[in-house]
N, C-alpha and C positions, 0 to 999 in steps of 0.2 A: 058919613058913615062908611057910605057905600065904597070913596075913596082913600079912605083908610084905609078898609079892608082890603081894596085891589092895590095897593100902593104896597102894604106888606106883604105878599106873596110874590108882584115883580120885584124885589126890594129878596127878599131871601132869594128867589128863586136866579135873578142876577148875582147877590155872591159867591153861590153853587158853579155856574157856571164859570165867574171868572175864576174864581182860586185853580178852579180844575183845569180851563184850558188856556189859560194867560202865562206869559214868564213872572218871575218872579217879582223885575223888576217894574211892573206895570199894577201887581199888587200888594204896596205897601200897606194899605187897611187891611187886609189879610195874613196872620201870620202863623199859620200853621204850619207846623217844626217838628214831626215825629223825629226822633234820635240823634238829634241836634247839640247833643253836646249834655252834659249833666245824668245820662242813664237813667233819665227818672224814667220812661218805659220799663225796660230791664228792673231796675229796682221795684218799682208797683205789681211786676208780674212776681217777682218772687216772692213780696212781701203775701202774694195771694194764697199761697201756700206752705205762710211759717205759725207755728204755734206757740204760744204760753213761753215767752223768752223773760230775762232774767233782766235787759236793759234797754229800753227804746228811745233812740236817738230821734230829735225830728227839729228843724230851723234850715238856715241856708246853708249857701256853699263851705259856709265856713264849718257849716255840721257834716256834709258829704263828704268834704275831703279831709277833716279833723278827727274823725273818731272811726278807728280803722277796728273793724270786727274781729279781726286777725287776734289781734294784741290783746282784747276783752277778753278772748277764747281761749286764750293760754295762762288768763289768770283765773280762771274758770268760772267764764260769764258770758250765756248763751247770748249773742245781742240782736239788734236788726240796724239800721241807719236810714230812716226814712224822710231826709234831706233833701231839697230842690233850691234851684236856684233862684236868688234873692228872695226864698219862702216868704213870704208877710204872714201876719197869725189868720189871715182873712186863708190861706191857702193849707194855712195847719187847722186849720176847724174842719175843713173837708175832708182831708187825707187822714186824718183820724176819726172822724165820724165812720169814716170806711174801712177801716183797717183796725184799730183801736179795741176792739172786744176780740177780734180774733188772732191777733198779734200778744195780745193776754199781757202785759209784762208788767213786773214788779217794781220796778220803777223808770218815771221818763228821766231822762234828761234833755232837758230843752234851749240848745243852743240859742241865744240873746243876741245877736246885733243890733246895737242901737239905730244902724240907718235903715231898718224897715220900718218904725214906727213913725215916718215920714213917706213911705215909700208910697206910690199910686195902686200897684200891685199889678200891673199890668205886664209886666216880663212875665212874674210866675205865675198869670194867672193862663196865660198865654203858653205857658210851658205846661202847666197843670191839664189845659184843655188840648193839649197836642200829643199827651202823652200816657192819660188815662183815662177810663171810660168816662164820656159824661152821661148822667142824670142826675134830679134835679137838684141834688149838691152842688153841684158844678154850675148849673142855673143862676141858681140863689147868691152866689158866689158875682159871678157876675156880674148884675144888679147890683153888687153891692163895690165890687171896684166901679161899674157905671162910666165904659169908657166903648167911645165907637168902635177900636181894634178890637176888642174881648168880644163885643157881640158878632163884630162879623166872624172871627176866627170860630165863636162857639156857633154859628150859622154852619159854616162850612164844616168844621169839626162831626158835628152832627150828624149833616149827610154823609160823611165818607163810612162812619159809625154804623148806619142804617146801613146803605149799600155795601158795609165791608171791602171796601178797596181802602186801607188804610193796611199799612204795614207792619207785620205781624213779631219781625225780627229786627234787631238790634246789633251791634258790633257791638263785642267788648272789648277792643281797642276800639278810642278816639281819637285822634287828634293828639297821641302824647298821653291822656288819660286810658286805664284800665278798668275795669269795673270788677271789684272783686266780690264776690257772692257776701250775702250781708248788706249790701246796700252801699257799703264804701267804694270810693273813685281813688287810684293811688295815680301819680302824676309822674314821669320820668322829666320834669321841665326840673331846671338848674335856674339858677337865678342872678343875673347881672345885676351889680348893685345900685340902689337908684340915687338919682343927683335930685329928685325932685323937692321940691319944696313946699311943703302943703300950708296954706293961707291959715290963722286961725280962726276957727269956726266953730260951732256950737252945735251939737245934734240937736235934731226938732222932732216935736210929737203931734201924732195930729190923733182927734177921740176920737177916728173910724178907728184904726190900727190897734190904740189903747185896749179901747172897748171888745174890740175880735181878738186880744191878747187874755182882758180878762176872762172870756168867754170860753177861750180857751182854759186855762186854768182853772175854773166852773165844773168843766167839765169832767176832769183828771179827780177833781175833789169827789164830783157824786158817782164817780167812780171807785171811789179812797184807793185810790191809787199816787201814791207819794212821787213828789216831782222834785228837781234841781233845775233850777237855772244856772247856766254859764255863759261866760260871756269869753269866746275863744279868743287866744292872742293873734296879734296883728304887728308891723313891726313898730318899733318904738318911735319916730318922726311920724307916721301917722295916729296914732295911739296920742301922741303929748300934743299934736295939733286941734285935739278939741276941747275946747275952754268950757264943756260944765261938763266932764267924766265924772264929780265924785256928786251930781247933782242924779246922772244916769242911776249911778250905782246905788243913790238912796233911792231913788225911784224901783228900782227891781228891787231890793231888799224888801221893801212895802209888799210885794208881791209874794216872798217865802223865800227859801234856803236859795240865796242865790252867791255866785265865787265871779272872780274878775280872775281869769290867770291875765292878762297884763300886768297883774299886781303881783300876783304869786309866782311865777316863772320865769326867768331869765333865758332868754333866747339869743341867738345870733343872727343878725339882721338881712347877713350874705348866706350863710350855711344854711338856717332854719325855715327860709322863706323863699318864694319862687316865684313870687309878685308882693307889693305888699300886704295883702289881705290872707293867702293864703300860705300854708307851713309846706315843705318838702317832704319826701318822707321821712328823712334822719328828725325835722320839728317835729311828726307826727307822733313816732315815737316815743321825743321828748315829752309833746305834752300829755299822752296817754299815760304812762309810766306814772307823771307825777298826779294826775287827776286819779286813777287807782291807789294809789299809797294813802292822796290825802282820804278821797270819802271813803275806803274800807278803812282809815284808824279811825273815821266821823261815825263809820254805820251808815252811810246814807248809801251803798250796795247791797242788793240779797247772799 
C-alpha cells in the first residue's frame, strides 16, 4: 500500500514535469493540445454564455463543419453547434451534462457518424480534456475510455488548470478554417478529386459506445427535449464501401427519428466536398437548405 501510494505521487509529479519541460517528441504519451484545430476551446467558452436556443447540434467534425448556424439564423432559428472532433457518445454525454440545461434547446439534432460506435474515444477525450475545464465528469469519462494517454493528459491538464498556466485565447482562423459565432467552422479548402479506392468493409459497433449513445438519448428524453438523428453526407465511394449501411440505418431508426442524407441528397463529390468526409461551404449550403426544408415540412423544427 505504501509503495502504491508513493509510486502514484511520483508518477503524477513525473507526468507534470515531463509535459511541462520536455519537447513534444519526448511526450507522445501526453497529448495536451489546446487550440490545435476544431476550435473546441472557443466553442465551449462561447457556449457558457448562450441561453434558450431553438436548435442544438451535437456530433463529430461532420457536425461542426456541416451545420452552419448562419444558415439556420437566416431561416429564423437560433442555434448552437456543440460538435467536436470524432466526438463519441462518451464525450457527448460530458458536453450535454455540462451545457444542455444552460442552452435549453427546443430540439437537438444529433449527427450520428457510424464510425464513432467502434471508436476507442481517445482522440475526442484528449480534445475535451485539452480545451474544456476538467471536473468530475471529465474524470469519469477518462475512466470509461481507460487508456494511458487519456490518463496522462488528464493529469497534466489538471495541473495546468490548477496553476492557471493554460492559454485563454484561440485564433479564430487556423489552417484554412474560420470559426463562426455559434460553433460552426467554415473551411476555405477546396477538393482535389480523390482517386482512393475503398475496400468493402462493415461498420463495427461496440457495447460501450452503443450504451453511452442510449444514455445520451435517455438524458434528452428525461428532460423532454425532442431529438432527431442525422447521418451527414460523405462522398459516394466512401458511403458505398460500407457493407452494412442498411443495418446501421435500421439500428439508428430503432432509437428515434432518423435521416440518412447519403440517401436523401445528391451532391457532387468534387465540388461539394473538400475531403471524402467533409463538405465545402457550397456543400454545406445545399445540405442545410435541404434539412431545413425537409424538417420544416415534417414539423421537426420549432
